[in-house]
N, C-alpha and C positions, 0 to 999 in steps of 0.2 A: 472236064477230068482233069486236066495240070491243075486248075485253081485249085478243087477241092484238095488233090494234092500234095499244095501248096500248105492248104491250111494244116490240114493232117498231120504236116512236118512242123508248124508252126506251135501248135498243141503241146505234140513231142518234146520239142525244144523247150518249150515254156514248162513242163511236167519235171522235164531233168534240170532246169535253170540255166540253162544254156545260154538263154536270152533274157535280158534282166528288162523287166516294163517299170512304168516310173509308178512310183506308189509312197504314199509320205508316210514313214517310219513315226509313230506314238511318240512323242518324247516325253519324259516326266516334268517338264517346265513349258508353259508359255512362254515367249518371248515378251518383253514388256511393249513390242508394236504392236505382236496379235492381239496383247488384248484389249490396245489402244484402238484397235481398227475393225474390233470384233461385231459384229451384227448385234442392234438393241431386239428381243424377244421376248413374249408373254409367254407362258403356261396357254395348253389350248387355243393355239393358233396355227397357222397352215402355213407353210415356209414354201420357195420355190429359188433353188439355184441353176445358175443359167454357167454352165462349165465354159469357162474360155480356153484359149490355147497354155497350155505349161499348167493350168490350173488343179490341184490333187484335191485341195478339202477347204471347208467353208468352217469359220467359227461364229458360233452367237452365244449374247450374254444375256443370261434369263436369269429371274430373280423367281427364288420357291418361297413362297408366301408363309410356311407353317410346314409341320415333319409330314413326310407321306413318302407315295409313291409315283417318280415323275418315267414318261412310257413318250418314247422315241420312237414312230413309225416313218421307217422309207420305201420310198417307190424305186427300186432298183431298174437301172436300165440295162437295156436289152442289147449286146453286140452279134453281130450278125458271126462275127467268127469263131468268141466262145460265151455266146449267150448274155446270161443275168450276170452281171458284175458284180464283184464281189464287193460289199457297205463295211464299216467301221463307224462305231463311236465312241468316242471319252467323253469322259466328264471329266472336270479341272476345279478346284475350288477358287473362292474371290482371289488366294493370292497366283491364283497360277499352276498348281501343286496337282499333278495325276490323280486321280480319286477313284477311277474306275475305268475300264475300256470293254469292249464285245465287238465280236465278228462276224460277219455272216458270209460263208461261203458255200452256203447251201442251194446248187442251181435251181431247185424244186421251191423254193420259197422266195416269190417277186416282191410281198411288202414286209420285211417282217416287221417285229416291234419288238425294241430291247425295251427294258421294265430295271430299273434303279430307284433302291431308297435312299433317299435323305433329309435330311433336316432344313428349318427353310436358312434362307442367306441369296448371295450370288454364286452364279457360277458360270463356266464357260460350257460350252458344246464345240466338239467337235466332229463334225462328221466329212468322212473321207470315202470315196471309190479307189479301189485298188485297179491297176490298167487303167487308170484315166484316159490318157489318151485315145480310149476308145469312147471318151464321153464327151472331149474334144465337142464343142457346136452345138451339145445335147443340152438341155433341160430336165432338171427332175425335181419332185414335191416331196415333202415329208413334215410330220405332223409334231406337234409337241401337245401331251394331253398329263394332268397331274391330277391324282386322287389322294385328296386330304386325310390322313389319319394320324392318330399319337400312337398306333399299334403297328410301326413296320419298323423292318432294319435301318439301321444308317449306315450306308459305306462312306468309304474304307473300313471295313469290320474283319479284316485277313489274320487281325495278331493280338492278343492278348491285351496291349497298349491300347488296339482300338477298338474294343469289344464294343456293341451296341447293348448297352444296360437295359435290362427289362425289367420285368416285375411279375410276381407269382398269381397265377388264377385269370392270365389274359392270352390270349391267343394273337401271333403276333405273325404279318408277311413279311416275309421276305422274298426277294429271286435271287438266284446262284448260277455259273454257270459264266463258258468264255461267249458262246455263242451258238452258233446253229451249226452244224455239219463236222467235218473231221478237225477241230481246232483242239489242242492238249495243252496250251502251254501262254496264253494270255492270262490275265487276272483275275478274277471271282473264281477260285476255283474252292474258296473256303471261307466260311461265316462263321463268326466266334460271337456269342453273346455273352453276359453278364449278370449272376443275380443271387439277391441277399437271402439266403436261407436261414430258417433258422434250428439252432441245435434239439435234439430231440423229434421233432416234429416229419411225417414222412410225408414224400411227394411222389408224384410221379410225371414222367415227362411225353409228353404228348405231340406228335408232330407227322401231321399229313403230308407228305410228299408225293407230286406226279409220277417220279421216275425212283422206285426204292430201290430198285438193282442197280443203281448209279450211287447213292449215297451211303456213307457213315455217317451217325450222328453218335455222339461222345460227348459224356457228363465227366467234367475234369475238377478239382479241387487244387489249392494250393499244399503241398504239405507242410511246406515252413512258407511264412509267409516274407521271412528276410531272403528267401529263393527264389525270388518273383519268377524263373523261368522253368522252375522242374513244377512238374503236374504228375499229378499220380493217378491213372483213370480208376473209375467207382463200378464195381460190380453189379451194375444196375441190370442186368440180362438182354436177353436179345430183345431187336422191335420185333413186336407183333399186333400187329394192325394197328400201326403208331401208335403203340403205348408201350414204356418200360414197364420192369418189374417195379414195385414200389419199391422206396429208398426211403431212407432215416439220415438226416442232416447230422453228420457227427461231429460239428461244430457252431456256431454262429459266425456267419461273415459272408465272402464271396465263393460262389460257382462260378465254374465256365460251359458253356457248351460249344461243342465244335460240329460243324456240319460240313461236309466234306463232297464234293462233286468228282466220283471217277471220271464221267461220261463226256463234261465239255458243252454237252448242249444245254443254252438255259432252259429253267423250268421255276416255277411255285411253289411253295411251301409254306405252312402255315407250324407256330414252334408254340407249345406253352406248357409249364413248368405249375402242376396242378397241387394244392395241395389236398392231400387224402385223410391225412391224422395231424391234428395238432397235439403236439406232446405238453407236458403240463407245464400248467401257468406258476412263474416262481411269487410267491406272497411278497409282500411289501410289509416293512414295517412301517409303522404307523406312528407309534411313538415308544419312547425309554426311556422309563423314572428311574430314579435313585432312589431307594431306600437304604434302613439301618440295616448294614450289613445283608443288603438285598437290592434286589430290581426287578421293575415290573414290565414287561415286553408285551405288547399288543402292535396284532397285526391283521389287513385285510384277508375278511377268506375269499378262498380259491375251490373250484372243483377238482377236489379231492378225497381221499380216502384219514388222511392223516396227515401229519405235519414232525420234521424235526428241528431243534433247536439247536444250537452249537453254539457255548462258551468257553472263551479262552483269555489268560492273561498275556497274550501276546495276538499281535495282528494278522499273522502267518497262520495263527491259528491250532500250534502243534498243543499236543496233548490236551485237547478241547474235551469239553465233557457235554454230552449229547443227551436230547433229553427224548424222549417221543411221546405225541399227542397223538391220541387214538382216535378222536372225535375228529369229522373236519368241520363241525361248526364250530370248534371251540376256537377264540380270536385273542386267549389274553392266558397269560402264563408268569407266575412270581418263583421268581430265585429265592430263599431264601440258606443262610448259613455261610454264608461266604466271610471273607476277610475285610473288614471294615476301612475307608478311605483308600480305596484298590479301585485299578482301572481295572476293566474287564471290558472282552470284544462280541460280539453277539451278531449271530445270524441266523437265518432261517429257511429252510427248504418244505417241500409240498411232495408228498408220495402216492401212488396208488397201486393198490394190491392186483397184480397180474400173474393167472397161472400160478399161485401160491409164491411170486417175487413179489418184491417192491420195487418198483418204477419210480427213479425221483424228477423234482426238477433241478433246474439249476440253485445255486445260492444266490441271497441277495447279497447285495450290497454288505459288508461287514461294520456295523456300528459300534459305537466306544459308549461306556459310562462308567461314571466312579460312582462307586457305593459311600454310603453316608457312616461314620463311626458310629 
């Protein structure tokens, strides 16, 4: 009875923070000595740790052969007093800088698996036990596994500057979360991706997550490319069944996707930016030849209802004259009655008739031509 009361008192004092347990604090940088003495390990390998006195953690050096998902499964030690001992895993890059960490304080999970997306290269893996003095004299095992894929997130990607680059129309796999249990103050609460979209194209955001109630997904654009930290949320509608409302890119360039985890627990998700409808193709000028007080323009045919051609005596196209071609099969235009020995600037775009209105492509590059006398 006295032993039971003593155990209950120790647990209470620990919960109140009145007794300090020995635990290694995850550092932002490994020391040169820690990197030098790290144990060599390979992917798809089982490892064993003998927890001797004053030992809190073990560090391994692992080479990831290509982009993919790295998985670490730890078998937790069981203490008679505290039950399953909390574990923590951290990943450092080749220079010893912290990339990612995750922990488990869920007593019901005895073999947690931590998953992290990584690119190819050398990494250091730190495995730690909280309340390590309860582990001294015991041994535990853990396994490293690797799933190669070119369509995985790459940690650390919690900021715009470190965003994972993706392409449209491909599904990417990611993992997000601090750990397992009531943890909400560690890394990997947000994943950010960047994707290049084309002005006029319509897209849909597809995201399949295991815990939708804990997730916020947002598409963002740079409002001003000269102010890199200023983002504007796009109105793409609420996510229903993992899909956003269709949205049209307002400019050609980079867009960002932010996935935020409110709950803490680590879980898997897939992400895709799917092209729903491509915008109009911009025709390319194939030749521009000068004539006597005239020029002849030729271009490559695109799928559309017609074309607009503009020409002006300045590169900024101020006070430009516009010619409309109403046949999509036409690929040549001669412009006459111009001034001789005069330089003109020419550009072209396509259009499509939609609900009584014309939808235009982007203008082609401006090209110069000097008429003959």
